[in-house]
C-alpha atoms as one frame of an Amber mdcrd trajectory, in Angstrom:
protein
  -0.080   0.043   0.068   1.755   3.127  -1.117  -0.792   5.941  -0.215  -1.333
   7.594   2.865  -3.759   5.749   5.299  -5.550   6.894   8.143  -5.107   4.287
  10.763  -7.311   3.843  13.944  -5.335   3.207  17.134  -6.770   2.234  20.563
  -4.873   3.416  23.487  -4.941   2.083  27.068  -6.103   4.306  29.762  -2.681
   5.359  31.076  -1.667   6.385  27.612  -4.780   8.424  26.957  -4.043  10.186
  30.146  -0.459  11.000  29.119  -1.348  12.084  25.767  -4.592  13.985  26.576
  -6.113  11.888  23.771  -9.288   9.782  23.457  -9.415   6.112  23.643  -9.157
   6.095  19.772  -6.929   8.230  17.676  -6.233   8.182  13.992  -2.664   8.424
  12.669  -1.522   8.922   9.001   0.778   6.180   7.741   2.614   6.392   4.432
   3.739   3.297   2.723   3.307  -0.297   4.286   1.091  -0.421   7.219   3.120
  -2.178  10.049   3.434  -2.190  13.526   6.682   0.027  13.052   4.738   2.418
  10.591   1.759   2.752  13.009   4.090   3.284  16.010   6.296   5.772  14.218
   3.273   7.809  13.199   1.780   7.577  16.679   4.905   8.820  18.299   5.276
  11.750  15.760   1.711  12.795  16.445   1.963  12.367  20.287   5.612  12.960
  21.054   4.823  12.522  24.828   4.423   8.893  24.192   8.047   8.159  22.918
   9.467   5.596  25.220   6.114   4.518  26.606   5.261   1.883  24.109   9.011
   1.156  22.752  12.463   1.691  24.102  13.887   5.125  23.024  17.170   3.798
  21.381  16.177   0.283  20.181  12.561   0.790  19.534  11.944  -2.504  21.041
   8.399  -3.135  22.658   8.138  -2.536  26.344   7.899  -5.613  28.210   4.299
  -5.159  29.475   2.623  -3.805  26.202   0.790  -5.941  23.895  -0.415  -5.161
  20.223  -3.552  -6.785  18.500  -4.638  -6.603  14.943  -7.962  -7.694  13.595
  -8.403  -9.680  16.594  -5.143 -11.460  16.655  -2.251 -10.918  18.775   0.712
  -9.742  16.949   2.885  -8.643  19.865   5.534 -10.940  18.909   5.257 -10.684
  15.097   8.230  -8.769  13.228   7.455  -5.161  13.405   7.963  -4.740   9.907
   5.372  -7.496   8.815   2.441  -5.788   7.274  -0.878  -5.676   9.247  -4.073
  -7.147   8.124  -6.127  -5.321   5.497  -8.916  -4.352   7.953  -6.372  -2.214
  10.038  -4.985  -0.743   6.711  -8.586   0.204   5.505  -9.706   1.272   8.915
 -12.386  -1.446   9.470 -10.800  -2.350  12.696  -8.232  -0.429  14.799  -4.638
  -1.507  15.923  -4.909  -1.956  19.476  -2.064  -1.160  22.114  -2.948  -3.027
  25.458  -1.337  -2.699  28.707  -0.611  -6.228  30.016  -1.866  -7.186  33.419
   0.690  -8.581  35.755   0.552  -9.616  39.459  -1.004 -12.225  41.392
């Protein structure tokens, strides 16, 4: 996909507060719609989120963050793998979820 796409992204409550954003935001992605391109666009639009979802230098996913695309857990997929068409065409959002830990 080579045109600009408005990708829907849902944010966990903590990131909504940090970014002063609603639960769902739209980000513009140019080129292939991948985890990397979506997160790059999200961090560009909401700079205060840099370092919260991915490490500052390595851009590796933070340990307690998970990603879902069209109902599938894509957390451990290669960040440059294209996301499903349902994400690229805006039918479903790319979901960022804070994992729950404890016991």
